C-alpha positions in Angstrom: -12.5 17.1 -5.7 -10.9 14.5 -7.9 -9.7 11.2 -6.5 -7.6 8.6 -8.3 -6.9 5.3 -6.6 -6.9 1.6 -6.9 -10.2 1.3 -5.1 -13.0 3.9 -4.4 -16.1 3.5 -2.3 -18.8 6.3 -2.3 -21.7 6.8 0.1 -24.5 8.7 -1.6 -27.2 10.4 0.3 -30.1 12.2 -1.5 -28.2 12.2 -4.8 -24.9 13.7 -3.4 -21.7 12.1 -2.2 -21.7 12.1 1.7 -18.5 10.1 2.1 -15.7 8.9 -0.2 -13.0 6.3 0.7 -10.1 5.9 -1.7 -7.6 3.1 -1.1 -4.3 2.3 -2.7 -2.0 4.8 -4.5 -4.3 7.8 -3.8 -3.8 10.9 -5.8 -6.2 13.8 -4.8 -6.7 17.2 -6.4 -9.0 19.8 -4.8 -8.7 23.1 -6.7 -5.0 24.1 -6.5 -4.4 21.6 -3.6 -2.8 18.3 -4.2 -2.4 15.3 -1.9 -1.2 11.7 -2.0 -1.1 8.7 0.3 -2.2 5.1 0.8 -5.8 6.1 1.8 -8.1 9.1 1.7 -11.4 9.6 3.4 -13.6 12.6 2.6 -16.5 13.5 4.8 -18.9 16.0 3.2 -20.7 16.8 6.4 -17.5 18.2 8.0 -15.8 19.1 4.6 -12.7 17.2 5.9 -10.2 15.0 4.1 -8.0 12.6 5.9 -4.9 11.4 4.0 -2.9 8.5 5.5 0.0 6.3 4.7 3.7 5.9 5.2 4.4 9.2 3.4 1.1 11.1 3.1 1.6 14.6 1.6 -0.7 17.5 1.1 0.4 20.6 -0.8 -1.3 24.0 -1.1 0.4 26.6 -3.4 -0.6 29.4 -1.0 -0.1 27.8 2.4 2.7 25.3 1.8 3.2 21.5 2.4 2.5 19.1 5.2 3.8 15.5 5.4 3.1 12.7 8.0 1.4 9.4 8.4 -2.0 10.9 9.0 -3.1 14.3 7.7 -6.5 15.9 8.4 -7.4 19.0 6.4 -10.6 20.9 7.1 -12.3 24.2 6.1 -10.8 24.4 2.6 -7.3 23.9 3.9 -7.4 26.5 6.7 -7.1 23.9 9.4 -4.5 21.0 9.2 -3.7 18.4 11.8 -0.6 16.2 11.3 0.3 13.0 13.0 3.5 10.9 12.6 4.3 7.3 13.4 5.5 6.7 17.1 9.1 6.8 16.0 8.5 9.1 13.0 8.1 12.7 12.4 5.8 15.2 10.7 7.1 18.0 8.3 5.4 21.2 7.5 6.6 23.9 5.2 4.7 27.2 5.3 4.8 30.1 2.9 5.3 33.5 4.5 2.5 35.9 3.6 3.6 39.4 2.6 
């Protein structure tokens, strides 16, 4: 995973990153997946990434795109949870598998 942001904090346990918190203009790349938002939190133990912000977006070329104020992606992108602001909405665009 590659994270670009204004600020990045890493927790390292036994020589490996156990948690990463990126804040401000987050741009995330994980293989072919791409995400952006105001904040990203990666938890190595659960292999989950949470993107949040006014217009957080995660795109996967095989599965499609999700957008909301808080996006949780787990298991290499197989599980996605989307949340919107109380008066907002979430958007998901899925690719049909042949």
